[in-house]
N, C-alpha and C positions, 0 to 999 in steps of 0.2 A: 498597568492592566489595561485590556482592551475593553471599549464600551459598545454597546449596541450601536450607536451612531458611527463609529468607526468601522465596524463591520459592514454597515450600509454604505459608508463611502467606497468600500471596495467594490461593492455591488455596482454602485453609480458608474465607477471607473470602468468595470466590465461591460456594463450595458454600453457605454459610450465606444469601448475599443474592441471587444471580443463577441459579444453574444449574438451580433447580428451576421456574423460570417457565415458563408453558406457551408463552410467545411467543419463548422464548430459541431462537435458531437452532441446529439439528442438522444435521449431514452424515453421511448414511446411518445415522441412529439415534444418532449419538454427538454429544456436546456439543461446540460448536465453540470452540476458545479460540485466539486469535491472539496472538503474543508479538511486538511490536514490537523491531527490531534484535536478533533472535534470536541472531546470530554473537557480539555483544558479551556478552550474556548468558553464553553458554557459556564465554566467555573467564573471566568473571568469577566463575562458580561453580566453576572449576578444571578446565574441559575437557569434551570430549564424553562421556566416561565418567560423569563426575559429574553432567553434565546429564541423560543417559540414566536414572541411577539416581534423580534427582529426578522425571523424568517417570513413571517405574514406580510410586514411591511416591504420586504424586498419583492414579494409577489406583487404588491399592489405597484412597485415601482417598475416591474416588469410590464404590467398592463398598460401604465402610462406611457411607456416607451413603444408600444404596439408589439411586444415579443411575447412569445409564450410562456407559460409558467416554467419556474426553475424546478429541476429535480436535485435536490440537496443529499449528497452523499457523504457520509461522515468516515473519516479513517480513524479507526479504533485500535487500541493496544490491549485490551484485555476484556474478559466477559462483563465486568462491571461497566466499562465504557459503552456496552451494547444497550443496556438499560437506560443509562444516561441519554443517549442520543435518541433513543426511541420516545422517551418523555419530553424531549425538546422539539419533536416533530419532524426529524429527519426522514428521509424516504427510502434510504438504503444505507449499508454500512460496507467497509473494506479495511484494509490494512495497508500501509506504506511499503512494508517490506516483510521478509521472514528472516530473521537473524538469530544466530547461536549465542550471543554474548550474556543472555540470561537463562542459559539452558538448563541450569541446576534446579530450577524451579518450575518446569513445564515441560511438555512432551519432548522438546528437542534435546533435553538431557537424557531422557530413557533411550533415544536411539544410540547413543554412545556410552550406555552403561552407568549413567549419572557420574562419572569420574570428571575431575576438574582439567580436562585436557585443554590444550592449547590450539590443537589443530584437528580439524573435522574434515573427513573426505567428501567429495562432492556428492558421492552415492547416499552417505547419511544425510547429507543437507537434502537431497531430493525426498528422502523418507520424512525428515522433518516438516518439510512442506506439506506432505499429505496429511500429516498429523496436526499441524497447526491449523491449515484451511479447514479441515474437518470439526476441528474442536470449535472454532469461530462461527462456523456455519451452524451448529447446534446451538450455539450461545445466543446468537443474534435473532430475534423475531423478525426482524428487517430483512430483505433480500440482502445477501452478502456476496459481494464481488470478490472472488478469490485472487490472490497474488501470486505472481511468479517472480522470484528474486535469482539474478544470474549467479551471483557468489557473494562472498563476505570477506573483506580483509581491510580493516582500518590501521594497518600498521603505518601506511603513509602520514598518518596523523599523530604518530606517537614520536616521542623524543628518540632520536636515533642513537643516543648513547644509553638508553635503557637496554639492559641484557634481556635476551629472550631465553627460556620462557619467563614472561612477566609474574612477578610475585602476587599481584593483585588483580583480580578480575573486574574490571570496570571500564567503561568506554573512555578512550578508544582502545585500551589494553584488554582486549578480548579475543574469543576464539577467531582463528582464520581458517576459512573454508580453502583447502588446497588441491591441487590436481583438477582444476576445472576442465571439463569437457563438454564440447558442443552437443554430443548426443545425449548427455545426461541432462542438460538443460532442457533439450527437446523433449525428454520424459518428463520433466517438471512441468513444462508447457501444456503437453498433451494431457495430463492428470488435471491441472488446473481447468483447462477447456472442457474436459468432460465433466468436472464438478459444475461448471456453470451451466452447461447445456442441459445436464440432468436434474438440476434443482428445481423443484416444484414452484419455488418462489421467483423463478425467472430473473435472475440479475442482470442477464442481458450483456454482460461485458467481463473482462478480466483486466487486471492490472499487471503491468510488467515495470520491475525495478532492475534497471533503470536505464535512461539513455546516456548519461554522462557522469555517473558517480564514480570518478576515477579514485577518490581517496576513500572510498569504502568497498571498492573492489566489485561493483555490481553494474559496470558500464556495459552497454551494448555495442558501442561504436568501435570501428575496427582498431586493431593493434597489430604489433610486429609478431605476437606469438600465435594468434588464431586468425588474423585477417577479419573476413566478414562472417566468419563460420557461425557464430552467435545469431547474428541477424538473419543469416539464412536459415537457421532453426525457426525463427519466428515466422519466416514467410512459409516454410514447410508446414508447420503445425496449424498457423493463424491465417495465412495469406490465402486468397481465391486461388481456386484450381485452375489451371491453364486450359 
């Protein structure tokens, strides 16, 4: 299990290596630092109060280094996580991605009728995004940074001799988003951008999953099927106008 000191060792490394870089992203002048599975980290360091103490000590170390304060963003996976990271002193929340592998228990399931299907269309996946991001935005008292995920296909991580459709639904044997279309991803991005810009809590950013998650089917890097079409959608929706 992690301790607060191990967390602070990561902060010290980032102070030496990253935080002073001029291109490093800042939110309202603060150095943006995102923590994956933040609720699990809170448990591992000993609870919300211990986490809050570690975050405050991190701010002290930033001041000693002559750097602006940190903006701590927590990646959450459920409504309960939102309450936990709020108590620990985080500044905002987000999610790493939108995935359909647990869709029987949440809004993602209802977009495909709640059936235990193994294939989801890209269009249904886009609807799942809107439902998931809206649900998390409502649940989080903190500003919620919405996430856009290109697709989802973990079959490269599965045993290749396992017959499809798989009998049990558990990672990585989970739903595949099929028939990816750059235009559909552009619609996901547009909805996420609109959510961020219209949110009165002003999250100030969106997350995009992911640059090179090849074995989960959500990479943006060019491939032989679509070239750089997905990256072009990012530029069209999120880039600066010419």
